[in-house]
C-alpha angles and dihedrals in degrees: 000000000000120000094214095069097063114125121208138044129295121232091254092054091051092050091050092048093049091046091054091049091049093051092048093048093049088054093049099050097066090046091052092047090050091052092050090050093048090049091051091048091052091049091048092051091049094047093048091048092049094051094042092051090051091050090049092048090050090050092049093050092046091049088052087054092240094128099050128250114344118235113257112263097020095094086218093298120128116270092223138003089245090068088064089059100037092046136228125254119250114245094226096039108036092178091064128069130205113220119198101186132028090213139343106268121235122250102240093213098050095027088223138110089224102109127183109253135204126195125214089257096050125099110263092239095043119125094198125077120229091207098225096110142329109261097156142359132215139179117269093212119119092211122115132222119245089262090058100253115130115246087231088071096056 
């Protein structure tokens, strides 16, 4: 028999092929994780911007006295995030409601619509909500961005 007609791979060729695949896959996993994190960060920024714009629009309309008399102690901020979705009645047209959000966006890190809230009266760094109004929202995740800042401070 001739040795040149053998079909198949030798053990050395298999080891080399698997080693190359292992090296390539170990290089690809961190890149994929980084992309997932960047996508979540982008979604978080967009969700925070959307909710904060809705809160600001509510505040502006309330200050202009378009939503009726503000509840005492709310400083014209919404009492809950749900009010932004359900809507608030116009003061001059009580049969119509102004809605500020279609839905409360999900936090991509906690996969929940339960955002951390701060009222106007709360300390800016506080992680507990006083309950008077919703002045600001933040993520409840404990994860940190690559630069070391917590996502809850975004």
